[in-house]
Backbone as JSON, one array per atom type, in Angstrom:
{
  "sequence": "MYISIAISAYLILAIVAILDKFIVEKSVPQPVVFVFYSTIFLFPLFLLAPFGNGMPAGVFDWSMCIISGFGFSLALWATYLGLRQCEVSHLGPLIGAATPFFVFWLSLVFLYEAFTARQIGAIVLLVLGSMIISFQQNYRRGWNRGILWGVLAGLLFAISHIASKYIYGVYGFASGLIWTRWFMGVFGVLLLLSPAVQAIFTKSKKAVDRGHSMGKQILLVGVNKSLGLFGVMLEQYAIAIGSVTIVNALVGVQYGALILLVMFLSFFWPRLFHEDYTRSEIVQEILAVAVIAAGLWMLI",
  "N": [[0.82, -1.21, 0.0], [1.91, 1.27, 0.85], [3.73, 1.76, -1.16], [2.23, 2.39, -3.47], [1.05, 4.72, -2.55], [3.29, 6.35, -2.24], [4.16, 6.52, -4.91], [2.02, 7.95, -6.06], [2.35, 10.35, -4.66], [4.82, 11.25, -5.67], [4.3, 11.64, -8.35], [2.64, 13.85, -8.23], [4.44, 15.68, -7.09], [6.23, 15.95, -9.15], [4.96, 17.67, -10.91], [4.89, 19.89, -9.25], [7.63, 20.49, -9.11], [8.16, 21.5, -11.65], [6.64, 23.86, -11.54], [8.0, 25.1, -9.45], [10.51, 25.75, -10.61], [9.64, 27.54, -12.57], [8.56, 29.59, -10.98], [10.77, 30.43, -9.44], [12.39, 31.5, -11.45], [10.72, 33.35, -12.82], [8.91, 34.73, -11.13], [9.48, 34.86, -8.28], [12.42, 35.67, -7.66], [14.34, 35.51, -5.6], [15.63, 33.03, -3.62], [15.38, 32.87, -0.78], [13.02, 34.21, -0.26], [11.16, 32.57, -1.5], [11.45, 30.26, 0.08], [10.47, 31.28, 2.44], [7.74, 31.71, 1.75], [7.12, 29.05, 1.41], [7.16, 27.93, 3.9], [6.07, 29.52, 6.0], [3.29, 29.36, 6.12], [2.81, 27.06, 7.49], [3.05, 27.5, 10.16], [0.74, 27.86, 11.87], [0.07, 25.24, 12.5], [0.42, 24.2, 15.06], [-1.91, 24.59, 16.37], [-3.43, 22.41, 15.89], [-2.56, 20.52, 17.63], [-4.07, 19.46, 19.88], [-5.52, 17.44, 18.65], [-3.86, 15.37, 18.19], [-1.52, 12.91, 19.45], [-0.48, 14.06, 21.71], [2.17, 16.19, 23.06], [5.67, 16.2, 22.11], [7.92, 14.45, 24.25], [10.6, 15.19, 26.31], [14.03, 16.2, 25.73], [15.4, 15.01, 23.59], [13.41, 14.07, 21.78], [12.12, 16.47, 21.11], [14.28, 17.64, 19.85], [14.56, 16.0, 17.62], [12.23, 16.68, 16.24], [12.78, 19.35, 15.64], [15.09, 19.05, 14.06], [13.98, 17.64, 11.92], [12.04, 19.5, 10.87], [13.55, 21.93, 10.46], [15.61, 20.89, 8.94], [14.31, 20.04, 6.59], [13.4, 22.5, 5.66], [15.81, 23.9, 5.2], [16.78, 22.24, 3.23], [14.98, 22.78, 1.17], [15.73, 25.42, 0.66], [18.38, 25.09, -0.26], [17.75, 23.65, -2.55], [16.33, 25.56, -4.11], [18.33, 27.45, -4.47], [20.04, 25.96, -6.05], [18.41, 25.6, -8.3], [18.58, 28.02, -9.57], [20.87, 27.88, -10.99], [20.97, 25.53, -12.38], [19.32, 23.34, -14.74], [16.0, 22.21, -14.17], [15.41, 19.58, -14.87], [17.82, 18.34, -14.61], [18.91, 19.0, -12.07], [16.87, 18.23, -10.27], [16.65, 15.3, -10.47], [19.24, 14.73, -9.55], [19.11, 15.45, -6.86], [17.16, 13.64, -6.25], [18.59, 11.28, -6.47], [20.64, 11.57, -4.63], [19.32, 11.85, -2.16], [17.96, 9.27, -1.43], [20.29, 7.74, -1.35], [21.76, 8.79, 0.83], [19.78, 8.4, 2.77], [19.6, 5.61, 2.84], [22.03, 4.75, 4.06], [21.93, 6.17, 6.47], [19.59, 5.11, 7.58], [20.31, 2.48, 8.04], [22.15, 2.81, 10.08], [20.82, 4.32, 12.12], [18.11, 3.54, 12.21], [18.06, 0.85, 11.88], [17.12, -0.62, 9.67], [16.23, -3.42, 7.63], [16.77, -5.21, 4.56], [15.62, -7.15, 1.76], [17.35, -9.07, -0.79], [16.2, -8.58, -3.27], [14.87, -6.15, -2.81], [17.04, -4.48, -2.28], [18.27, -4.57, -4.78], [16.29, -3.29, -6.31], [16.3, -0.74, -5.13], [18.87, 0.1, -5.83], [18.62, 0.24, -8.64], [16.62, 2.23, -8.92], [17.85, 4.46, -7.79], [20.07, 4.61, -9.47], [18.81, 5.21, -11.9], [17.91, 7.82, -11.41], [20.4, 9.04, -11.14], [21.45, 8.79, -13.71], [19.73, 10.45, -15.16], [20.4, 12.93, -14.06], [22.99, 13.37, -14.85], [25.03, 15.55, -16.57], [25.46, 16.23, -19.97], [26.84, 18.26, -21.12], [29.96, 19.03, -20.83], [31.35, 21.37, -20.62], [30.23, 23.03, -18.79], [30.91, 22.0, -16.36], [31.38, 21.1, -12.84], [29.29, 22.87, -11.43], [28.09, 25.31, -9.0], [25.42, 24.81, -8.64], [25.1, 22.03, -8.76], [26.45, 21.24, -6.47], [24.84, 22.43, -4.54], [22.63, 20.82, -4.96], [23.47, 18.27, -4.06], [23.88, 18.86, -1.36], [21.26, 19.54, -0.67], [20.07, 17.01, -0.98], [21.3, 15.57, 1.14], [20.33, 17.01, 3.37], [17.55, 16.65, 3.09], [17.5, 13.89, 3.51], [18.37, 13.64, 6.19], [16.24, 14.97, 7.42], [14.09, 13.25, 6.75], [14.8, 10.87, 8.09], [14.73, 11.7, 10.77], [12.01, 12.35, 10.9], [10.83, 9.83, 10.48], [11.53, 8.56, 12.86], [10.05, 10.1, 14.73], [7.42, 9.64, 13.83], [7.24, 6.94, 14.43], [7.19, 6.95, 17.22], [5.18, 8.77, 18.05], [3.07, 8.5, 16.31], [1.45, 9.09, 13.09], [-0.18, 11.47, 12.76], [0.37, 13.25, 15.0], [3.14, 13.35, 14.72], [3.42, 14.52, 12.18], [2.28, 17.03, 12.66], [4.05, 18.26, 14.54], [6.63, 18.11, 13.37], [6.23, 19.46, 10.94], [5.38, 21.87, 11.97], [7.69, 23.04, 12.95], [8.86, 23.72, 10.59], [7.28, 25.89, 9.99], [8.09, 27.54, 12.1], [10.68, 28.02, 11.26], [10.07, 29.57, 9.03], [9.03, 31.84, 10.31], [11.37, 32.79, 11.52], [12.68, 33.63, 9.25], [11.64, 36.09, 8.81], [13.38, 37.91, 9.7], [15.06, 38.38, 7.65], [16.19, 40.8, 5.33], [15.37, 40.64, 2.65], [12.98, 39.22, 2.8], [11.49, 40.91, 4.41], [11.19, 42.97, 2.64], [9.15, 42.24, 0.9], [6.83, 43.02, 2.02], [6.53, 45.65, 1.64], [5.66, 48.09, -0.75], [7.6, 48.58, -3.31], [8.89, 50.73, -5.86], [10.35, 49.45, -7.8], [9.38, 46.84, -7.71], [6.77, 47.23, -8.54], [7.16, 48.15, -11.15], [8.11, 45.87, -12.36], [5.97, 44.28, -12.2], [5.63, 42.44, -10.16], [3.83, 42.16, -7.82], [3.05, 41.79, -4.32], [0.66, 40.47, -3.87], [0.18, 38.96, -6.25], [2.4, 37.28, -6.19], [1.93, 35.81, -3.83], [-0.46, 34.49, -4.49], [0.3, 32.88, -6.72], [2.43, 31.34, -5.65], [1.06, 30.27, -3.5], [-0.87, 28.54, -4.66], [0.86, 26.69, -5.85], [2.27, 25.74, -3.59], [0.2, 24.62, -2.11], [-0.51, 22.42, -3.64], [1.96, 21.16, -3.52], [2.1, 20.67, -0.75], [0.13, 18.73, -0.41], [1.24, 16.63, -1.88], [3.6, 16.19, -0.38], [2.51, 15.43, 2.09], [1.36, 12.97, 1.41], [3.73, 11.63, 0.75], [5.06, 11.68, 3.25], [3.27, 10.19, 4.77], [3.54, 7.72, 3.56], [6.18, 7.22, 4.28], [5.81, 7.01, 7.03], [4.34, 4.63, 7.34], [5.73, 2.73, 5.97], [8.89, 1.58, 4.56], [11.43, 3.88, 4.99], [13.65, 4.11, 3.37], [13.0, 2.74, 0.96], [10.77, 4.23, 0.14], [11.99, 6.71, -0.37], [13.72, 5.94, -2.4], [11.93, 5.53, -4.42], [11.54, 8.01, -5.45], [12.65, 8.25, -7.88], [10.64, 7.73, -9.69], [9.29, 10.13, -9.7], [11.11, 11.8, -11.04], [11.41, 10.53, -13.43], [8.87, 11.0, -14.48], [9.09, 13.73, -14.48], [11.01, 14.42, -16.49], [9.63, 13.67, -18.74], [7.49, 15.45, -18.66], [8.85, 17.89, -18.9], [9.97, 17.63, -21.47], [7.6, 17.53, -22.95], [6.41, 20.07, -22.41], [8.45, 21.74, -23.38], [8.33, 21.19, -26.06], [5.67, 21.75, -26.9], [4.87, 24.15, -25.6], [7.03, 26.22, -25.66], [7.47, 28.93, -25.06], [6.46, 29.28, -22.56], [7.78, 27.37, -20.96], [10.95, 26.05, -21.28], [13.54, 23.82, -22.13], [16.67, 22.86, -23.42], [17.59, 20.04, -25.41], [20.04, 17.7, -26.33], [20.73, 15.18, -28.82], [22.06, 13.03, -27.62], [21.39, 13.43, -24.94], [18.68, 12.91, -24.97], [18.66, 10.17, -25.56], [20.0, 9.3, -23.29], [18.19, 9.96, -21.24], [15.96, 8.47, -21.89], [17.01, 5.94, -21.45], [17.37, 6.17, -18.69], [14.72, 6.32, -17.76], [13.89, 3.75, -18.43], [15.52, 2.21, -16.73], [14.57, 3.08, -14.23], [11.94, 2.15, -14.43], [12.45, -0.59, -14.42], [13.45, -0.92, -11.82], [11.17, -0.19, -10.37], [9.44, -2.22, -11.13], [10.63, -4.39, -9.83], [9.98, -3.87, -7.22], [7.22, -3.95, -7.09]],
  "CA": [[0.0, 0.0, 0.0], [2.72, 2.49, 0.95], [4.41, 1.99, -2.43], [1.3, 3.1, -4.35], [0.89, 6.07, -2.0], [4.52, 7.08, -2.57], [4.15, 6.8, -6.35], [1.06, 9.05, -6.26], [2.97, 11.56, -4.14], [5.91, 11.7, -6.53], [3.72, 12.16, -9.59], [2.19, 15.21, -7.9], [5.62, 16.5, -6.85], [6.86, 16.23, -10.45], [4.31, 18.9, -11.38], [5.34, 20.96, -8.36], [9.0, 20.83, -9.47], [8.06, 22.37, -12.83], [6.17, 25.16, -11.07], [9.08, 25.69, -8.66], [11.48, 26.34, -11.53], [9.0, 28.7, -13.2], [8.41, 30.66, -9.99], [12.1, 30.94, -9.1], [12.93, 32.29, -12.56], [9.83, 34.37, -13.35], [8.09, 35.47, -10.18], [10.14, 35.08, -7.0], [13.79, 35.35, -8.0], [15.2, 35.3, -4.44], [15.27, 31.77, -2.97], [14.97, 33.04, 0.62], [11.62, 34.61, -0.27], [10.4, 31.37, -1.85], [11.47, 29.41, 1.26], [9.54, 31.92, 3.38], [6.4, 31.37, 1.31], [6.93, 27.6, 1.5], [7.19, 27.48, 5.29], [5.36, 30.36, 6.97], [1.89, 28.96, 6.24], [2.73, 25.89, 8.35], [3.19, 27.89, 11.56], [-0.47, 27.62, 12.69], [-0.21, 23.81, 12.7], [0.42, 23.83, 16.47], [-3.3, 24.66, 16.83], [-4.0, 21.07, 15.72], [-1.94, 19.63, 18.6], [-5.04, 18.68, 20.69], [-6.08, 16.33, 17.89], [-2.83, 14.35, 18.04], [-1.27, 12.05, 20.61], [0.27, 14.78, 22.72], [3.4, 16.88, 22.7], [6.89, 15.41, 22.3], [8.43, 14.43, 25.63], [12.05, 15.08, 26.44], [14.88, 17.02, 24.86], [15.77, 14.28, 22.37], [12.29, 14.04, 20.84], [11.98, 17.83, 20.6], [15.41, 17.87, 18.93], [14.24, 15.31, 16.37], [11.23, 17.5, 15.54], [13.48, 20.53, 15.12], [15.96, 18.59, 12.97], [13.13, 17.31, 10.79], [11.46, 20.71, 10.29], [14.58, 22.84, 9.98], [16.36, 20.2, 7.88], [13.51, 20.08, 5.37], [13.38, 23.9, 5.21], [17.13, 24.21, 4.64], [16.89, 21.49, 1.98], [14.25, 23.57, 0.17], [16.56, 26.58, 0.36], [19.46, 24.61, -1.11], [17.15, 23.29, -3.83], [16.01, 26.76, -4.87], [19.6, 28.04, -4.88], [20.52, 25.16, -7.16], [17.57, 25.82, -9.47], [18.99, 29.25, -10.24], [22.08, 27.62, -11.77], [20.85, 24.26, -13.11], [18.01, 23.01, -15.27], [15.25, 21.39, -13.22], [15.46, 18.18, -15.28], [19.12, 17.8, -14.19], [19.1, 19.15, -10.63], [15.89, 17.43, -9.54], [17.08, 13.9, -10.36], [20.44, 14.64, -8.72], [18.61, 15.42, -5.48], [16.45, 12.37, -6.13], [19.57, 10.19, -6.31], [21.42, 11.8, -3.41], [18.51, 11.66, -0.96], [17.87, 7.87, -0.99], [21.64, 7.25, -1.04], [22.04, 9.16, 2.22], [18.78, 7.76, 3.63], [19.94, 4.19, 2.97], [23.08, 4.56, 5.06], [21.46, 6.68, 7.76], [18.6, 4.19, 8.12], [21.03, 1.31, 8.56], [22.84, 3.17, 11.32], [19.95, 4.85, 13.16], [16.8, 2.88, 12.26], [18.3, -0.6, 11.8], [16.27, -1.23, 8.64], [16.78, -4.59, 6.92], [16.21, -5.32, 3.22], [15.88, -8.38, 1.01], [18.23, -8.85, -1.94], [15.39, -7.99, -4.33], [14.64, -4.75, -2.46], [18.3, -3.75, -2.48], [18.43, -4.42, -6.22], [15.35, -2.26, -6.76], [16.8, 0.55, -4.65], [20.03, 0.45, -6.66], [18.15, 0.63, -9.98], [15.9, 3.49, -8.83], [18.85, 5.52, -7.57], [20.87, 4.69, -10.7], [18.02, 5.91, -12.89], [17.97, 9.24, -11.09], [21.75, 9.52, -11.42], [21.6, 8.89, -15.16], [19.01, 11.64, -15.6], [21.05, 14.15, -13.58], [24.31, 13.54, -15.44], [24.99, 16.55, -17.63], [26.3, 15.92, -21.12], [27.64, 19.42, -21.49], [31.08, 19.04, -19.91], [31.89, 22.71, -20.51], [29.68, 23.67, -17.59], [31.64, 21.49, -15.21], [30.66, 20.9, -11.59], [28.96, 24.2, -10.94], [27.56, 25.38, -7.64], [24.09, 24.24, -8.62], [25.22, 20.61, -8.46], [26.83, 21.13, -5.06], [23.62, 22.72, -3.78], [21.77, 19.66, -5.08], [23.96, 17.22, -3.16], [23.59, 19.32, 0.0], [19.82, 19.39, -0.47], [19.8, 15.58, -0.79], [21.72, 15.22, 2.49], [19.41, 17.63, 4.32], [16.28, 15.93, 2.98], [17.69, 12.57, 4.12], [18.38, 13.84, 7.64], [14.87, 15.3, 7.81], [13.25, 12.05, 6.64], [15.17, 9.93, 9.16], [14.19, 12.25, 12.02], [10.55, 12.23, 10.82], [10.49, 8.42, 10.67], [11.62, 8.29, 14.3], [8.93, 10.75, 15.42], [6.2, 8.91, 13.46], [7.24, 5.67, 15.15], [6.94, 7.18, 18.65], [3.96, 9.54, 18.33], [2.06, 8.29, 15.28], [1.59, 9.98, 11.93], [-0.83, 12.76, 12.94], [1.16, 14.09, 15.9], [4.46, 13.54, 14.14], [3.32, 15.49, 11.1], [2.01, 18.36, 13.24], [5.21, 18.89, 15.19], [7.76, 18.27, 12.45], [5.91, 20.53, 9.98], [5.28, 23.14, 12.7], [9.02, 23.65, 13.02], [9.08, 24.4, 9.31], [6.65, 27.19, 10.17], [8.98, 28.33, 12.96], [11.77, 28.46, 10.38], [9.53, 30.66, 8.24], [8.97, 33.02, 11.18], [12.73, 33.29, 11.67], [13.07, 34.29, 8.01], [11.16, 37.48, 8.84], [14.55, 38.75, 10.01], [15.79, 38.63, 6.4], [15.77, 42.02, 4.62], [14.67, 40.29, 1.41], [11.62, 38.85, 3.17], [10.82, 42.13, 4.88], [10.91, 43.84, 1.5], [7.94, 41.86, 0.19], [5.69, 43.64, 2.68], [6.51, 47.06, 1.26], [5.5, 48.26, -2.19], [8.67, 49.37, -3.89], [8.69, 51.12, -7.25], [10.96, 48.42, -8.65], [8.47, 45.69, -7.77], [5.62, 47.61, -9.34], [7.58, 48.22, -12.54], [8.27, 44.51, -12.88], [4.7, 43.58, -12.13], [5.69, 41.38, -9.17], [3.19, 42.6, -6.59], [3.02, 40.76, -3.3], [-0.56, 39.69, -4.04], [0.37, 37.99, -7.32], [3.37, 36.28, -5.72], [1.3, 34.94, -2.85], [-1.43, 33.66, -5.19], [1.0, 31.89, -7.53], [3.14, 30.41, -4.77], [0.07, 29.58, -2.68], [-1.42, 27.42, -5.44], [1.92, 25.7, -6.0], [2.59, 25.12, -2.31], [-0.93, 23.79, -1.69], [-0.32, 21.17, -4.36], [3.15, 20.54, -2.95], [1.8, 20.18, 0.59], [-0.62, 17.49, -0.55], [2.2, 15.62, -2.28], [4.5, 15.92, 0.74], [1.75, 14.69, 3.09], [1.3, 11.59, 0.94], [5.07, 11.07, 0.89], [5.34, 11.48, 4.66], [2.45, 9.08, 5.25], [4.19, 6.51, 3.07], [7.35, 7.02, 5.14], [5.36, 6.6, 8.36], [3.81, 3.26, 7.38], [6.59, 1.82, 5.21], [10.34, 1.73, 4.66], [11.86, 5.22, 4.6], [14.62, 3.98, 2.29], [12.3, 2.39, -0.29], [9.95, 5.38, -0.26], [12.86, 7.71, -0.96], [14.24, 5.43, -3.67], [10.86, 5.68, -5.4], [11.56, 9.36, -6.01], [13.02, 8.1, -9.29], [9.39, 7.83, -10.45], [9.02, 11.56, -9.86], [11.99, 12.42, -12.03], [11.06, 9.95, -14.72], [7.72, 11.78, -14.93], [9.53, 15.11, -14.67], [11.65, 14.64, -17.79], [8.59, 13.58, -19.77], [6.74, 16.72, -18.61], [9.72, 18.95, -19.43], [10.02, 17.44, -22.92], [6.28, 17.87, -23.48], [6.25, 21.52, -22.36], [9.45, 22.37, -24.26], [7.93, 20.99, -27.46], [4.38, 22.36, -27.22], [4.76, 25.51, -25.05], [8.39, 26.68, -25.38], [7.5, 30.27, -24.49], [6.14, 29.15, -21.15], [8.82, 26.58, -20.28], [11.78, 25.47, -22.33], [14.88, 23.32, -21.87], [17.27, 22.3, -24.63], [18.04, 18.65, -25.35], [20.81, 17.16, -27.44], [20.32, 13.81, -29.13], [22.61, 12.12, -26.62], [20.63, 13.59, -23.71], [17.4, 12.22, -25.15], [18.96, 8.75, -25.4], [20.37, 9.11, -21.88], [17.03, 10.05, -20.37], [15.13, 7.29, -22.2], [17.66, 4.85, -20.71], [17.09, 6.37, -17.27], [13.33, 5.94, -17.52], [13.84, 2.29, -18.5], [16.14, 1.7, -15.5], [13.62, 3.35, -13.15], [10.82, 1.23, -14.61], [12.91, -1.91, -13.98], [13.5, -0.89, -10.36], [9.8, -0.17, -9.89], [8.91, -3.57, -11.37], [11.18, -5.28, -8.81], [9.33, -3.6, -5.94], [5.76, -4.19, -7.13]],
  "C": [[0.85, 1.26, 0.0], [3.46, 2.79, -0.34], [3.51, 2.76, -3.39], [1.07, 4.52, -3.87], [2.1, 6.92, -2.36], [4.57, 7.44, -4.05], [3.21, 7.96, -6.66], [1.66, 10.37, -5.81], [4.0, 12.11, -5.1], [5.41, 12.18, -7.89], [3.22, 13.6, -9.38], [3.4, 16.14, -7.76], [6.41, 16.78, -8.13], [6.28, 17.51, -11.04], [4.77, 20.09, -10.56], [6.75, 21.42, -8.73], [9.03, 21.75, -10.69], [7.65, 23.77, -12.4], [7.23, 25.86, -10.24], [10.08, 26.42, -9.55], [10.91, 27.59, -12.17], [8.93, 29.87, -12.23], [9.75, 31.27, -9.64], [12.64, 31.86, -10.19], [12.06, 33.49, -12.92], [9.19, 35.27, -12.3], [8.8, 35.82, -8.88], [11.61, 34.74, -7.15], [14.71, 35.09, -6.81], [14.77, 34.04, -3.69], [14.8, 31.93, -1.53], [13.5, 33.43, 0.71], [10.73, 33.4, -0.57], [10.34, 30.41, -0.66], [10.51, 29.96, 2.31], [8.1, 31.56, 3.02], [6.1, 29.89, 1.52], [6.79, 27.1, 2.93], [6.26, 28.25, 6.22], [3.92, 29.9, 7.17], [1.71, 27.71, 7.11], [2.78, 26.24, 9.83], [1.94, 27.62, 12.39], [-0.76, 26.15, 12.98], [-0.26, 23.42, 14.17], [-0.99, 23.88, 17.06], [-3.99, 23.3, 16.72], [-3.47, 20.08, 16.75], [-2.95, 18.85, 19.45], [-5.62, 17.47, 19.97], [-5.08, 15.19, 17.69], [-2.69, 13.51, 19.31], [-0.41, 12.73, 21.65], [1.54, 15.41, 22.19], [4.59, 15.96, 22.87], [7.4, 15.53, 23.74], [9.94, 14.29, 25.62], [12.8, 15.88, 25.39], [15.17, 16.32, 23.54], [14.64, 14.32, 21.35], [12.02, 15.44, 20.27], [13.08, 18.13, 19.58], [15.15, 17.21, 17.59], [13.21, 16.09, 15.55], [11.88, 18.72, 14.9], [14.35, 20.15, 13.93], [15.14, 18.29, 11.72], [12.61, 18.57, 10.09], [12.49, 21.65, 9.7], [15.38, 22.21, 8.84], [15.63, 20.25, 6.56], [13.51, 21.5, 4.79], [14.71, 24.29, 4.57], [17.35, 23.45, 3.32], [16.15, 22.21, 0.86], [15.09, 24.76, -0.28], [17.69, 26.18, -0.59], [18.95, 24.24, -2.5], [16.91, 24.52, -4.69], [17.28, 27.5, -5.3], [20.17, 27.28, -6.08], [19.73, 25.38, -8.43], [17.93, 27.09, -10.24], [20.18, 29.01, -11.17], [22.0, 26.34, -12.6], [19.44, 24.12, -13.67], [17.32, 22.04, -14.32], [15.33, 19.91, -13.58], [16.81, 17.54, -14.97], [19.27, 17.85, -12.68], [18.13, 18.27, -9.85], [16.3, 15.97, -9.39], [18.36, 13.73, -9.54], [20.04, 14.58, -7.25], [17.9, 14.1, -5.23], [17.36, 11.18, -5.98], [20.32, 10.33, -5.0], [20.61, 11.48, -2.16], [18.39, 10.19, -0.55], [19.23, 7.25, -0.69], [21.98, 7.54, 0.42], [21.05, 8.49, 3.18], [19.13, 6.3, 3.88], [20.96, 3.98, 4.08], [22.66, 5.06, 6.43], [20.45, 5.73, 8.4], [19.24, 2.92, 8.67], [21.65, 1.59, 9.92], [21.86, 3.52, 12.43], [18.61, 4.13, 13.3], [16.88, 1.37, 12.18], [17.35, -1.27, 10.81], [16.99, -2.39, 7.97], [16.05, -4.74, 5.59], [16.52, -6.69, 2.62], [16.8, -8.04, -0.17], [17.46, -8.18, -3.08], [15.14, -6.51, -4.06], [15.9, -3.92, -2.66], [18.55, -3.53, -3.97], [17.52, -3.35, -6.79], [15.81, -0.87, -6.36], [17.96, 1.03, -5.51], [19.58, 0.94, -8.04], [17.44, 1.98, -9.95], [16.85, 4.66, -8.63], [19.68, 5.71, -8.82], [20.11, 5.45, -11.78], [18.03, 7.41, -12.67], [19.34, 9.82, -11.4], [21.98, 9.7, -12.92], [20.93, 10.15, -15.68], [19.8, 12.9, -15.25], [22.4, 14.4, -14.24], [24.26, 14.49, -16.63], [25.98, 16.21, -18.74], [27.23, 17.07, -21.5], [28.8, 19.59, -20.51], [31.67, 20.44, -19.73], [31.4, 23.41, -19.24], [30.39, 23.2, -16.32], [30.74, 21.29, -14.0], [30.37, 22.26, -10.98], [28.33, 24.13, -9.56], [26.16, 24.77, -7.54], [24.11, 22.76, -8.25], [25.57, 20.39, -6.99], [25.64, 21.43, -4.16], [22.68, 21.52, -3.83], [22.17, 18.53, -4.16], [23.67, 17.59, -1.71], [22.1, 19.18, 0.3], [19.45, 17.93, -0.22], [20.16, 15.12, 0.61], [20.74, 15.76, 3.53], [18.04, 16.98, 4.28], [16.38, 14.58, 3.69], [17.66, 12.68, 5.65], [16.98, 14.13, 8.15], [13.97, 14.07, 7.79], [13.54, 11.04, 7.75], [14.61, 10.4, 10.49], [12.67, 12.11, 12.05], [10.11, 10.79, 11.07], [10.53, 8.04, 12.14], [10.4, 8.85, 15.03], [7.61, 10.04, 15.09], [6.1, 7.6, 14.24], [6.87, 5.82, 16.61], [5.57, 7.79, 18.9], [2.84, 9.32, 17.31], [2.15, 9.35, 14.19], [1.02, 11.37, 12.19], [0.0, 13.7, 13.81], [2.54, 14.36, 15.33], [4.45, 14.58, 13.04], [3.11, 16.9, 11.64], [3.29, 19.0, 13.74], [6.4, 19.05, 14.27], [7.49, 19.39, 11.44], [5.78, 21.87, 10.68], [6.63, 23.82, 12.77], [9.47, 24.19, 11.67], [8.45, 25.78, 9.36], [7.49, 28.11, 11.06], [10.15, 28.87, 12.15], [11.31, 29.63, 9.53], [9.43, 31.95, 9.04], [10.36, 33.64, 11.35], [13.21, 34.03, 10.41], [12.54, 35.71, 7.91], [12.29, 38.44, 9.17], [15.34, 39.09, 8.75], [15.28, 39.91, 5.73], [15.0, 41.72, 3.35], [13.22, 39.91, 1.68], [10.85, 40.08, 3.63], [10.41, 43.03, 3.72], [9.62, 43.49, 0.78], [6.69, 42.5, 0.8], [5.6, 45.14, 2.39], [6.43, 47.15, -0.26], [6.59, 49.18, -2.71], [8.37, 49.65, -5.35], [9.23, 50.05, -8.19], [10.03, 47.23, -8.81], [7.27, 46.0, -8.64], [5.97, 47.62, -10.81], [7.69, 46.82, -13.16], [6.97, 43.71, -12.82], [4.68, 42.46, -11.13], [5.09, 41.88, -7.86], [3.14, 41.45, -5.61], [1.79, 39.87, -3.47], [-0.42, 38.62, -5.1], [1.33, 36.89, -6.9], [2.71, 35.28, -4.79], [0.31, 33.99, -3.52], [-0.74, 32.53, -5.95], [1.69, 30.86, -6.66], [2.16, 29.62, -3.91], [-0.53, 28.38, -3.39], [-0.38, 26.3, -5.54], [2.2, 24.97, -4.69], [1.44, 24.28, -1.77], [-0.83, 22.41, -2.35], [0.88, 20.41, -3.8], [2.9, 19.96, -1.57], [1.06, 18.86, 0.54], [0.32, 16.35, -0.93], [3.13, 15.22, -1.15], [3.78, 15.12, 1.83], [1.62, 13.22, 2.69], [2.65, 10.9, 1.1], [5.38, 10.75, 2.35], [4.51, 10.34, 5.24], [3.04, 7.75, 4.8], [5.43, 6.18, 3.9], [6.93, 6.47, 6.5], [4.95, 5.14, 8.41], [4.7, 2.25, 6.66], [8.06, 2.06, 5.45], [10.74, 3.11, 4.14], [12.83, 5.16, 3.43], [13.94, 3.68, 0.95], [11.45, 3.55, -0.78], [10.82, 6.43, -0.93], [13.47, 7.24, -2.27], [13.2, 5.59, -4.78], [10.77, 7.08, -5.98], [12.01, 9.35, -7.47], [11.79, 8.18, -10.19], [9.06, 9.29, -10.72], [9.84, 12.16, -10.99], [11.87, 11.78, -13.41], [9.88, 10.7, -15.32], [8.14, 13.21, -15.25], [10.14, 15.32, -16.05], [10.64, 14.52, -18.92], [7.77, 14.87, -19.82], [7.56, 17.85, -19.23], [9.81, 18.84, -20.95], [8.71, 17.88, -23.56], [6.09, 19.39, -23.53], [7.21, 22.22, -23.31], [9.04, 22.26, -25.72], [6.66, 21.77, -27.81], [4.23, 23.8, -26.72], [6.14, 26.06, -24.69], [8.47, 28.07, -24.78], [7.22, 30.25, -22.99], [7.25, 28.44, -20.38], [9.64, 25.88, -21.35], [13.14, 25.03, -21.78], [15.38, 22.66, -23.14], [17.76, 20.87, -24.4], [18.88, 18.32, -26.57], [20.32, 15.74, -27.7], [20.83, 12.83, -28.08], [21.85, 12.22, -25.29], [19.29, 12.88, -23.8], [17.58, 10.71, -24.95], [19.23, 8.42, -23.94], [19.13, 9.08, -20.99], [16.02, 8.94, -20.66], [15.68, 6.07, -21.46], [17.33, 4.94, -19.22], [15.68, 5.95, -16.92], [13.18, 4.42, -17.53], [14.42, 1.65, -17.24], [15.2, 1.89, -14.31], [12.44, 2.39, -13.22], [11.2, -0.18, -14.15], [12.95, -2.0, -12.46], [12.1, -0.92, -9.76], [9.16, -1.54, -10.02], [9.39, -4.55, -10.28], [10.51, -5.06, -7.46], [7.87, -4.02, -5.92], [5.41, -5.66, -7.26]]
}
């Protein structure tokens, strides 16, 4: 059951990734502002605490909630910084390969997860598929900062997922989700100290000239983040009831869908969204989709 839930989540998040790239480039060019929009709306979640199984007890459990919430927020920040320097169809799969790689080793050390040979083979294929997609054919660009931000984002997502899995195991999914996501809201509140975030609350002439009013930004990002929140909730529920490593390895499905969406938009609506593909990149990404499909077949 958790595998089908995770697949549904990643198909939704593939659409969100496209919108993220569009918003970062067209509407909200400063990543810190986008992170603020992505986190601040989660702050009121503490009001739902009476509907859960109680508050975390002890310093360690509170620390795990903070690590989960702040880690996820910092991972978003690193992702958006990377999106400014890399194409989404390359950076996204890199994060998708790095995250389950780090989760696999962290889960062995901290969660003592055990896997069958078939499951390990599937994990390897799913991660390999994401790595193939992320590999850039244009060697002239080299290892730019966008790639480094992607690897850092993968590590931070992995740390967040491991901490969340622990909290879900102790307090259940509802309470775990409330407290881990609430600390993402706390992170958003802290971002109010950023001058870039403070600037969105004042109408500057420059913003008006560019047509980026705060109302339009909030509407566009709000729609995107609502869709993203639904996808993340499905992903987190799959993590809560299943293997955190396998769920994260299934992110390859998201990036397989992502490259198909990017190709479709680039061909039919290039003015709205466009990425260039060489013949070798097309072959490379078809191979990646086939590898991901093989890994998915081994799990189902």
